N, C-alpha and C positions, 0 to 999 in steps of 0.2 A: 278060497278063502276071501274073495271078492262078494260073495253074495252072502256070505256071514258077515260082513263087515255091512252090506247093507241094511242087513237084518238089525245088527246090533244100535246102527241110526233109527232105524223105526223104532225100534225097541225099548228103547235108551237104556243100552248096556253099559255105556261108556262114562264112567263116573269120572268127577272131578276129585282131587287128592291134595294135601294141603302140606308143603315141607317147609318148617321154621325157618328162616333164620336168626340166626343168633350172636347178639354182637361176642366177639373174642375178647373186648375191651372191660366188658363188663355182665356178660353173661347173661343181660335182657333180650329179648326179643327185639330184632330189628325188623322185620317184616316176614315175611314169608312167601312163597312163588307155587300158584296153579298147578298141577300137575294131572296131565289124562291119560286114565289106565283104563282098559277094556276089563270086563269081567266076561268070557264067553259062559254060555251056560252050560255048557258042556265039557272044553276045554281049560278052565279057568282062566285066571290070568293073562293075557296076550301079550306080549312086551311091547313097547312103543315102537322099538325097532323094527318090529315085523310089520306092524298094522300102520304107521303113518308113512312110508314109503307107496304100499301100498294104496293109501288112498290118494296120497300124490302122482300116481302113472293113471288111476282111474276116474278123477276129477271127483272124489267125495272128499277132497282135503278140505273145499268150500263149506259145505254142510254140516262137516265133522268139527272144522274150526268156530264156525257159526252157532253150533248149538252150546260146544264147548264154552265157549266166553259167554255166550246169553246165561249159562248154570253159574259159572262163576261170578259173574258181576251181581247177580239176583243174591248168591249167596253172600256178600260180600255187601250187599246193602244192606242184610237183615244183621250183618255181624256186627256193621262200623257204629250205629247205635252212639254210645257218650264217652267211647275208646278215644284214646290219642292216637293220630294216625302215625300209621306205619307202612312202611315202603309194602306194596304188592306187585307180587310180576306174573304176567300171565303169559 
């Protein structure tokens, strides 16, 4: 699985998904958190609890985290435009 993870980093198979954070007081969007997901070409979605510890053990966590943060920040910068500020969690 380590080799698959290395290939996933090269092939950009790791994706950023966003989970909304909704205020229970008023039902309004209060923010969102960015989540990393791995879409393996043959095995489908790989649970983060399966690949994050592997990335930590093999030293791949740094390039994984850097790539994830870069993608999330690029997407956030495109989306922020004229919208009111909301909380973000990466």
